[in-house]
C-alpha positions in Angstrom: 3.4 29.6 41.5 1.6 26.4 40.4 3.5 23.1 40.5 4.5 22.0 37.0 3.7 18.5 35.6 6.7 16.3 35.3 8.3 16.2 31.9 8.0 13.1 29.7 11.5 12.1 30.7 11.0 12.6 34.4 7.6 10.9 34.6 8.7 8.0 32.4 12.0 7.3 34.2 10.9 8.1 37.8 7.5 6.5 37.7 8.2 3.8 35.0 4.9 4.7 33.2 6.1 3.8 29.8 6.0 0.1 29.3 6.9 -2.3 26.4 4.0 -2.8 24.1 3.1 -4.7 20.9 1.5 -3.6 17.7 0.3 -5.9 14.9 0.3 -8.0 13.1 0.4 -5.4 10.4 -2.1 -6.0 7.6 -2.0 -5.2 3.9 -5.2 -3.3 4.5 -3.4 -1.0 7.0 -0.7 -0.3 4.5 -3.2 0.5 1.7 -5.3 2.7 4.0 -2.1 4.6 5.0 -1.1 5.0 1.4 -4.6 6.5 0.7 -4.4 8.7 3.7 -1.0 10.2 2.8 -1.5 9.9 -1.0 1.7 7.8 -1.3 0.9 5.0 -3.7 4.6 4.1 -4.5 4.2 0.6 -5.9 6.7 -0.9 -3.4 4.0 -0.3 -0.8 0.9 -1.4 -2.7 1.9 -3.7 -5.6 3.0 -7.2 -4.7 4.5 -8.0 -8.1 6.5 -4.8 -8.2 7.8 -5.3 -4.7 8.9 -8.9 -5.5 10.5 -7.7 -8.8 12.5 -5.2 -6.6 13.9 -8.2 -4.6 11.5 -7.9 -1.6 9.5 -10.8 -0.3 6.3 -8.6 -0.3 5.2 -5.0 -0.2 6.6 -2.9 2.6 4.9 -0.6 5.1 5.6 3.1 4.8 8.2 4.2 7.3 5.9 6.9 8.8 3.3 4.1 9.4 5.8 2.2 11.4 6.6 5.3 13.4 2.9 6.2 13.9 2.2 2.7 15.2 5.0 3.0 17.8 4.0 6.5 18.8 0.4 5.3 19.2 1.7 2.9 21.8 3.3 5.8 23.7 0.3 8.1 23.5 -2.0 5.2 24.6 0.1 5.1 27.8 0.9 8.7 28.6 -1.6 10.8 26.7 -1.0 13.1 23.8 -0.3 16.3 25.8 2.9 15.0 27.3 4.6 14.1 24.0 6.2 17.1 22.4 8.4 15.7 19.6 9.9 12.5 18.2 12.8 11.9 15.9 12.9 8.6 14.1 15.5 6.6 12.3 14.3 3.6 10.2 16.6 0.6 9.9 14.7 -2.2 8.2 11.6 -2.8 6.2 8.3 -3.9 7.8 6.1 -6.4 5.9 2.5 -7.5 6.2 2.1 -9.9 9.0 5.0 -8.4 11.1 4.4 -7.9 14.8 6.2 -4.9 16.2 7.5 -4.7 19.8 7.9 -1.1 21.1 10.6 -1.1 23.8 11.3 2.0 25.8 15.0 2.5 26.8 17.0 5.2 28.4 19.9 6.5 26.4 21.5 9.5 28.0 19.1 12.4 28.6 16.4 11.0 26.3 13.8 8.4 26.2 14.4 6.2 23.2 12.0 3.7 21.7 13.4 0.7 20.0 10.9 -0.8 17.6 11.7 -4.5 16.8 10.0 -7.2 14.8 8.9 -10.3 16.9 12.2 -12.0 15.9 14.2 -9.2 17.4 15.1 -7.4 14.2 15.3 -3.7 14.9 13.2 -1.6 12.4 13.3 1.9 14.0 14.7 3.9 16.8 12.7 6.9 18.0 13.9 9.6 20.4 11.1 11.2 22.4 11.0 14.6 23.9 8.5 16.2 26.4 8.4 19.5 28.2 11.8 20.6 29.3 13.8 18.0 27.4 
């Protein structure tokens, strides 16, 4: 019987391989390119005047873009094969110019990423799973 690779949970917690990382600053161009890629041109994401009329200071990034940036930070560190799934909960909008800090934490049996703006405002929580979790 061949030895099995450690699960994401085991390798991250036991070897401390998952480190805090930073993404950004997020650009308007990234938001527009994401809108094009997923064919989601909701004006709150691409029309400054519309976003401001809606009471926002600027356009907002798509939630899945925020999650993708955080997961990119994880995959950069552990590789794509070890990440099996992710469940995200968004909590605040992300605007052009925001810098995101991706902070791994342990909450019970899962690895959880807390995604925060540079000022500490939480914008997303992402639970990660790997083999055997």
